[in-house]
C-alpha positions, 0 to 999 in steps of 0.5 A: 441457503439464507439459513446457513448465510445468517448462521455464518454471519451470526458467527462472524458477527459474534468473532468480530465482537469478541476479538476486534479490541484485542486484534487492534491492540495487537497490531498497535503493539506490533506496527505503526499506530497510523496504521493498525486500524487499516490492518485490523480491517485488512485482517478482518476482511480475510477472515470473512473471506475465509471464514469457512476455515475458521476454528469453531472453538472460540479460543482457537478462532481468536488465535486464527484471527491473530495469525491473519492479523499478523501476516497482514501486519508483515504485509504492511511493513513490507509495503511500507519499507518498499515505499521507503526504499522509493523515496530513497532512490529517488533521493540518490539519484546521480549528482549532477557535478559529483559534489552537490545535489542539484536544485531539481534533484533536491526539488524532486525528492521533496516532491516525491515524499509529497506524493501518496503511497499509491502515487509513488507505487504507479509512477515507481511501476513505470519509471523504477520497474520499467514496466508497461501499462499493461504490465503495472496494470496487472501488478496493481490488480486494475485494467491498462486504462484504469492504470494510465489514468492513475499514472496520468494523476500521479504526474500531475501530482508530481508536477503540482509539487515541483517548482516550475520547470524543476522536474526531469523530462525522463520521470515525467514522460516515461513509458505509458 
């Protein structure tokens, strides 16, 4: 059993050494430069998990890795699009008098942009998607208790980015 594992690890290491630089360049050309290393790391994690499905020929295996990296890039781009859409939704909340955004709304939009993507996602699942803690936790693949802790921290972070007294009650007190 150890011989099989050592062989698998050796083949993976060889593929990684052979393809990493090219896959990184591929990701940098097709995606956001700041995300390229994360995308490649995710791609090689998938490669490791599915390594038994990898083609045996060197060139075929490299092409297989590029295909996985492409899917990871597409997932990252969809995730970025969701984050941008959430920021737009926050920024485009209804105006107070129909003409000018309120100072509170402007403060909220600025504070939202300062949150990490994980904090935005946590708040969005509860506020925009109206999911319970159990449901939101299922979306993120964590326990409901862990989600409630994330939600508490995300709310605290949002409050910290807002001017004193400027946050809407419904966003801060949404269902847990």
